[in-house]
C-alpha positions in Angstrom: -6.9 -4.4 -22.0 -6.1 -3.4 -18.6 -4.0 -0.2 -17.4 -0.6 -1.3 -16.8 1.4 0.2 -13.7 5.0 1.0 -14.7 7.7 -0.6 -12.4 11.5 0.5 -11.9 13.3 -0.6 -15.3 15.9 -2.8 -15.3 19.4 -1.7 -14.2 20.9 -2.9 -17.2 19.2 -1.1 -19.5 19.4 2.4 -18.0 23.1 1.6 -18.1 22.5 0.8 -21.8 20.5 4.0 -22.4 23.9 5.7 -21.5 26.5 3.7 -23.3 27.9 5.0 -26.5 26.1 2.2 -28.7 22.6 3.2 -27.3 19.9 1.1 -29.2 17.8 -1.6 -28.3 19.1 -4.2 -30.8 22.7 -3.8 -29.1 20.7 -4.1 -25.4 22.3 -7.7 -24.6 20.3 -8.0 -21.2 16.7 -8.6 -22.9 15.8 -11.0 -20.5 16.0 -8.7 -17.4 13.9 -6.9 -19.4 11.3 -9.2 -20.4 11.1 -10.6 -16.6 10.2 -6.7 -15.6 7.6 -6.6 -18.3 6.2 -9.8 -17.4 5.9 -9.5 -13.7 4.2 -5.9 -14.0 1.7 -6.9 -16.6 0.9 -10.0 -14.4 1.5 -12.2 -16.8 -0.6 -10.8 -19.4 -0.1 -9.4 -23.0 -0.4 -5.6 -22.8 -3.3 -5.5 -25.6 -5.2 -8.7 -25.6 -4.5 -10.2 -22.3 -3.5 -13.9 -23.1 -0.6 -15.4 -20.9 3.0 -14.2 -21.8 6.0 -15.8 -20.2 9.6 -14.2 -20.3 10.9 -16.2 -22.8 11.9 -14.9 -26.5 9.7 -17.9 -27.8 6.8 -17.2 -26.0 6.5 -13.2 -25.9 7.4 -10.0 -28.0 8.9 -6.6 -26.5 6.4 -4.1 -27.8 7.6 -0.6 -28.5 4.2 1.1 -28.0 5.8 3.6 -30.7 7.5 1.9 -32.8 11.8 1.6 -33.3 11.4 3.1 -37.2 9.3 6.4 -36.1 10.6 6.9 -32.8 13.9 5.8 -32.7 14.8 8.5 -29.7 12.1 5.8 -27.8 13.5 2.7 -28.6 15.2 2.2 -24.9 12.6 4.3 -23.2 10.9 2.0 -20.5 7.3 3.6 -20.4 7.7 2.8 -24.2 8.3 -1.0 -23.8 5.8 -3.5 -23.0 5.1 -7.2 -23.2 2.9 -8.6 -25.8 2.0 -12.0 -26.9 3.2 -13.7 -30.2 -0.1 -12.3 -32.2 -0.9 -15.4 -34.2 3.0 -15.0 -35.9 3.3 -16.6 -39.2 -0.5 -16.6 -39.7 -2.3 -14.6 -42.4 -2.5 -11.1 -41.9 -5.6 -11.2 -40.9 -5.6 -13.8 -38.5 -2.9 -11.7 -36.7 -3.2 -9.4 -33.7 -1.5 -7.2 -31.5 2.2 -6.0 -32.1 2.4 -8.8 -34.7 -0.5 -7.4 -36.6 0.2 -3.4 -35.3 4.2 -3.3 -36.6 5.2 0.2 -36.9 1.3 1.5 -37.0 0.7 4.3 -34.5 -1.7 3.4 -31.6 -3.2 6.3 -29.9 -3.7 4.7 -26.6 -0.5 3.5 -24.3 -1.8 1.0 -21.6 0.9 1.8 -19.4 0.2 5.6 -19.3 -2.4 6.1 -16.4 -3.5 9.2 -18.4 -4.8 7.2 -21.1 -6.8 5.0 -18.7 -7.6 2.3 -21.3 -10.1 0.5 -19.0 -12.5 3.5 -18.7 -13.0 3.5 -22.4 -13.4 0.2 -23.2 -16.5 -1.9 -23.2 -16.9 -5.7 -23.2 -20.0 -7.2 -24.8 -21.2 -11.0 -24.0 -20.3 -12.4 -27.4 -16.4 -11.4 -26.9 -16.5 -8.5 -28.6 -14.3 -5.5 -27.3 -15.1 -2.0 -28.1 -15.1 1.6 -27.3 -17.5 4.4 -28.1 -14.1 6.6 -28.7 -14.3 6.2 -32.4 -10.7 6.6 -33.6 -9.5 4.3 -30.5 -12.4 1.8 -31.5 -10.9 1.8 -35.3 -7.6 1.1 -33.9 -8.6 -1.7 -31.6 -9.9 -3.5 -35.1 -7.8 -2.2 -37.6 -4.5 -2.0 -36.0 -4.8 -4.6 -33.0 -7.4 -6.5 -34.4 -8.7 -7.7 -31.2 -11.7 -8.9 -32.4 -10.2 -11.7 -34.4 -12.3 -14.9 -33.9 -9.7 -16.6 -31.7 -9.7 -13.7 -29.1 -13.4 -13.1 -29.5 -14.6 -16.5 -28.5 -11.8 -17.0 -25.6 -13.2 -13.6 -24.1 -16.7 -15.3 -24.6 -15.4 -18.7 -23.2 -14.2 -16.6 -20.0 -16.8 -14.9 -19.0 -19.9 -17.9 -20.0 -17.5 -20.2 -17.9 -17.3 -17.4 -14.6 -21.0 -17.2 -15.1 -22.3 -20.8 -15.2 -19.9 -22.0 -12.6 -20.9 -19.0 -10.1 -23.5 -19.4 -7.6 -26.6 -16.6 -8.2 -27.6 -17.0 -4.9 -23.9 -15.4 -3.8 -24.2 -12.2 -6.0 -24.6 -9.8 -3.4 -22.2 -6.7 -3.2 -19.9 -8.5 -0.7 -19.7 -11.4 -3.2 -19.2 -9.1 -6.4 -16.6 -6.9 -4.6 -14.6 -10.0 -3.4 -14.8 -11.3 -7.1 -13.7 -8.3 -8.3 -10.3 -7.8 -6.5 -9.4 -11.7 -7.4 -10.0 -10.7 -11.2 -8.5 -7.3 -10.9 -5.9 -8.0 -8.7 -5.3 -4.4 -8.0 -3.7 -4.8 -4.7 -1.6 -8.3 -5.1 1.1 -9.9 -7.3 1.6 -12.9 -9.6 -0.1 -13.7 -12.5 -3.8 -12.6 -13.4 -6.2 -15.2 -15.4 -6.4 -14.6 -19.0 -8.9 -12.2 -20.3 -9.5 -11.1 -16.8 -10.6 -7.6 -17.8 -13.9 -9.0 -19.4 -14.8 -10.4 -15.9 -13.9 -7.2 -14.3 -15.7 -5.0 -16.8 -18.8 -7.3 -16.0 -18.6 -7.1 -12.3 -18.2 -3.4 -12.1 -21.3 -2.9 -14.3 -23.1 -5.3 -11.7 -22.1 -3.3 -8.6 -23.5 0.0 -10.4 -26.8 -1.8 -10.9 -27.0 -3.0 -7.5 
Protein backbone atom coordinates (compact mmCIF):
# COMPACT_ATOMS: atom_id res chain seq x y z
CA UNK A 1 0.00 0.00 0.00
CA UNK A 2 0.99 3.61 -0.54
CA UNK A 3 -0.59 6.82 0.67
CA UNK A 4 -3.20 8.18 -1.76
CA UNK A 5 -3.80 11.90 -2.20
CA UNK A 6 -7.43 12.36 -3.12
CA UNK A 7 -8.22 14.86 -5.84
CA UNK A 8 -11.46 16.60 -6.74
CA UNK A 9 -14.43 14.28 -7.08
CA UNK A 10 -16.23 13.99 -10.43
CA UNK A 11 -18.89 16.67 -10.75
CA UNK A 12 -21.42 13.99 -11.70
CA UNK A 13 -20.85 12.24 -8.37
CA UNK A 14 -21.42 15.43 -6.40
CA UNK A 15 -24.61 16.16 -8.36
CA UNK A 16 -25.90 12.62 -7.93
CA UNK A 17 -25.25 12.70 -4.19
CA UNK A 18 -27.70 15.59 -3.90
CA UNK A 19 -30.36 13.98 -6.07
CA UNK A 20 -33.55 12.32 -4.88
CA UNK A 21 -32.39 8.80 -5.78
CA UNK A 22 -28.89 9.13 -4.35
CA UNK A 23 -27.38 5.64 -4.18
CA UNK A 24 -24.26 4.11 -5.61
CA UNK A 25 -26.24 1.62 -7.69
CA UNK A 26 -28.26 4.39 -9.33
CA UNK A 27 -25.17 6.47 -10.12
CA UNK A 28 -24.85 6.20 -13.91
CA UNK A 29 -21.52 7.93 -14.54
CA UNK A 30 -19.30 5.32 -12.90
CA UNK A 31 -16.80 5.64 -15.75
CA UNK A 32 -15.91 9.16 -14.64
CA UNK A 33 -15.45 7.84 -11.13
CA UNK A 34 -13.18 5.02 -12.29
CA UNK A 35 -11.11 7.45 -14.35
CA UNK A 36 -10.64 9.78 -11.37
CA UNK A 37 -9.67 6.97 -9.01
CA UNK A 38 -7.15 5.43 -11.40
CA UNK A 39 -5.55 8.83 -12.08
CA UNK A 40 -5.09 9.79 -8.44
CA UNK A 41 -3.82 6.30 -7.56
CA UNK A 42 -1.32 6.46 -10.44
CA UNK A 43 -2.74 3.34 -12.08
CA UNK A 44 -2.30 1.11 -9.03
CA UNK A 45 -4.69 -0.89 -6.85
CA UNK A 46 -5.32 0.88 -3.56
CA UNK A 47 -4.21 -2.20 -1.60
CA UNK A 48 -1.80 -4.51 -3.45
CA UNK A 49 -0.42 -1.95 -5.97
CA UNK A 50 -1.00 -4.14 -9.01
CA UNK A 51 -2.04 -2.42 -12.24
CA UNK A 52 -5.62 -1.17 -12.61
CA UNK A 53 -7.26 0.38 -15.66
CA UNK A 54 -10.40 2.51 -15.79
CA UNK A 55 -12.48 -0.33 -17.17
CA UNK A 56 -15.29 -2.18 -15.34
CA UNK A 57 -13.73 -5.49 -16.38
CA UNK A 58 -10.26 -4.55 -15.12
CA UNK A 59 -10.91 -2.90 -11.76
CA UNK A 60 -13.42 -2.45 -8.97
CA UNK A 61 -14.66 0.61 -7.12
CA UNK A 62 -13.90 -0.19 -3.51
CA UNK A 63 -15.90 1.24 -0.62
CA UNK A 64 -13.40 1.36 2.24
CA UNK A 65 -16.37 1.39 4.60
CA UNK A 66 -18.78 -0.99 2.93
CA UNK A 67 -22.11 0.00 1.40
CA UNK A 68 -23.86 -2.61 3.55
CA UNK A 69 -22.53 -1.36 6.88
CA UNK A 70 -22.16 2.33 6.04
CA UNK A 71 -24.86 3.20 3.48
CA UNK A 72 -24.51 6.90 4.32
CA UNK A 73 -20.94 6.80 2.92
CA UNK A 74 -21.66 4.98 -0.34
CA UNK A 75 -21.27 8.20 -2.36
CA UNK A 76 -18.67 9.87 -0.11
CA UNK A 77 -15.64 10.36 -2.35
CA UNK A 78 -12.96 9.95 0.36
CA UNK A 79 -14.50 6.51 1.01
CA UNK A 80 -14.12 5.41 -2.63
CA UNK A 81 -10.97 3.74 -3.92
CA UNK A 82 -9.87 1.89 -7.03
CA UNK A 83 -9.06 -1.79 -6.50
CA UNK A 84 -7.91 -4.68 -8.65
CA UNK A 85 -10.12 -7.68 -9.36
CA UNK A 86 -8.37 -9.57 -6.56
CA UNK A 87 -8.39 -13.00 -8.26
CA UNK A 88 -12.18 -12.91 -8.40
CA UNK A 89 -13.64 -16.33 -9.17
CA UNK A 90 -10.81 -18.24 -7.55
CA UNK A 91 -11.09 -20.04 -4.18
CA UNK A 92 -11.37 -17.71 -1.18
CA UNK A 93 -7.88 -18.49 0.10
CA UNK A 94 -6.43 -17.17 -3.18
CA UNK A 95 -8.52 -13.99 -3.30
CA UNK A 96 -7.16 -10.65 -2.13
CA UNK A 97 -7.89 -6.93 -1.83
CA UNK A 98 -11.56 -5.87 -2.18
CA UNK A 99 -12.66 -9.27 -3.47
CA UNK A 100 -11.41 -10.91 -0.27
CA UNK A 101 -12.42 -8.01 2.00
CA UNK A 102 -16.10 -7.80 1.03
CA UNK A 103 -18.02 -6.14 3.88
CA UNK A 104 -15.34 -6.77 6.50
CA UNK A 105 -13.93 -3.84 8.46
CA UNK A 106 -10.47 -2.58 7.62
CA UNK A 107 -8.99 0.00 9.99
CA UNK A 108 -6.57 1.83 7.68
CA UNK A 109 -7.65 3.90 4.70
CA UNK A 110 -4.69 4.58 2.37
CA UNK A 111 -6.46 7.78 1.29
CA UNK A 112 -6.67 9.14 4.85
CA UNK A 113 -3.52 11.21 5.62
CA UNK A 114 -4.07 10.62 9.34
CA UNK A 115 -3.58 6.87 8.82
CA UNK A 116 -0.28 7.16 6.89
CA UNK A 117 -0.15 3.52 5.82
CA UNK A 118 3.37 3.87 4.42
CA UNK A 119 4.75 4.60 7.88
CA UNK A 120 3.53 1.38 9.45
CA UNK A 121 4.16 -1.12 6.64
CA UNK A 122 7.38 -3.08 6.12
CA UNK A 123 8.52 -5.20 3.17
CA UNK A 124 10.79 -8.21 3.64
CA UNK A 125 13.17 -9.51 0.97
CA UNK A 126 10.98 -12.57 0.40
CA UNK A 127 8.07 -10.31 -0.61
CA UNK A 128 6.22 -10.44 2.71
CA UNK A 129 4.34 -7.31 3.71
CA UNK A 130 3.84 -6.76 7.44
CA UNK A 131 3.16 -4.21 10.15
CA UNK A 132 4.38 -3.89 13.73
CA UNK A 133 0.83 -2.88 14.61
CA UNK A 134 -0.64 -6.27 15.54
CA UNK A 135 -4.24 -5.43 14.57
CA UNK A 136 -3.24 -3.90 11.25
CA UNK A 137 -0.91 -6.82 10.53
CA UNK A 138 -3.77 -9.22 11.15
CA UNK A 139 -6.00 -7.27 8.77
CA UNK A 140 -3.31 -7.24 6.08
CA UNK A 141 -3.32 -11.04 6.20
CA UNK A 142 -6.86 -11.99 7.17
CA UNK A 143 -8.96 -9.22 5.58
CA UNK A 144 -6.95 -8.31 2.46
CA UNK A 145 -4.81 -11.46 2.14
CA UNK A 146 -1.90 -9.39 0.85
CA UNK A 147 0.59 -12.19 1.50
CA UNK A 148 -1.14 -14.60 -0.84
CA UNK A 149 1.64 -16.36 -2.86
CA UNK A 150 0.83 -14.47 -6.09
CA UNK A 151 1.39 -11.05 -4.51
CA UNK A 152 4.28 -12.11 -2.32
CA UNK A 153 6.14 -13.58 -5.30
CA UNK A 154 5.42 -10.52 -7.44
CA UNK A 155 6.85 -8.16 -4.83
CA UNK A 156 9.91 -10.36 -4.39
CA UNK A 157 10.48 -10.45 -8.16
CA UNK A 158 10.26 -6.65 -8.46
CA UNK A 159 12.84 -6.14 -5.71
CA UNK A 160 15.18 -8.81 -7.07
CA UNK A 161 14.97 -7.39 -10.59
CA UNK A 162 15.69 -3.87 -9.33
CA UNK A 163 18.73 -4.93 -7.31
CA UNK A 164 20.06 -7.20 -10.07
CA UNK A 165 19.95 -4.54 -12.78
CA UNK A 166 21.19 -1.67 -10.58
CA UNK A 167 24.96 -1.19 -10.59
CA UNK A 168 26.17 -1.31 -6.99
CA UNK A 169 28.84 1.27 -7.73
CA UNK A 170 26.11 3.87 -8.18
CA UNK A 171 24.52 3.34 -4.79
CA UNK A 172 25.42 6.73 -3.32
CA UNK A 173 22.93 9.11 -1.72
CA UNK A 174 22.39 11.03 -4.95
CA UNK A 175 21.54 7.87 -6.88
CA UNK A 176 19.29 6.56 -4.10
CA UNK A 177 17.37 9.84 -3.93
CA UNK A 178 16.99 9.92 -7.71
CA UNK A 179 15.58 6.38 -7.77
CA UNK A 180 13.33 7.15 -4.81
CA UNK A 181 11.83 10.07 -6.72
CA UNK A 182 11.31 7.85 -9.78
CA UNK A 183 9.66 5.00 -7.92
CA UNK A 184 7.81 7.08 -5.33
CA UNK A 185 6.54 9.54 -7.91
CA UNK A 186 5.52 12.12 -5.32
CA UNK A 187 6.02 15.04 -7.68
CA UNK A 188 4.96 13.43 -10.95
CA UNK A 189 1.87 12.27 -12.79
CA UNK A 190 1.00 9.20 -14.79
CA UNK A 191 1.23 5.54 -13.90
CA UNK A 192 3.75 4.24 -11.40
CA UNK A 193 5.42 0.84 -11.61
CA UNK A 194 3.47 -2.07 -10.16
CA UNK A 195 4.38 -2.89 -6.55
CA UNK A 196 6.51 0.26 -6.46
CA UNK A 197 6.29 0.58 -2.71
CA UNK A 198 8.59 -2.37 -2.08
CA UNK A 199 11.34 -0.44 -3.91
CA UNK A 200 10.44 2.81 -2.13
CA UNK A 201 10.73 1.04 1.22
CA UNK A 202 14.08 -0.53 0.28
CA UNK A 203 15.50 2.81 -0.96
CA UNK A 204 14.42 4.65 2.16
CA UNK A 205 16.12 2.06 4.34
CA UNK A 206 19.34 2.38 2.32
CA UNK A 207 19.26 6.16 2.69
CA UNK A 208 18.76 5.87 6.46
CA UNK A 209 21.86 3.69 6.73
CA UNK A 210 24.06 5.94 4.59
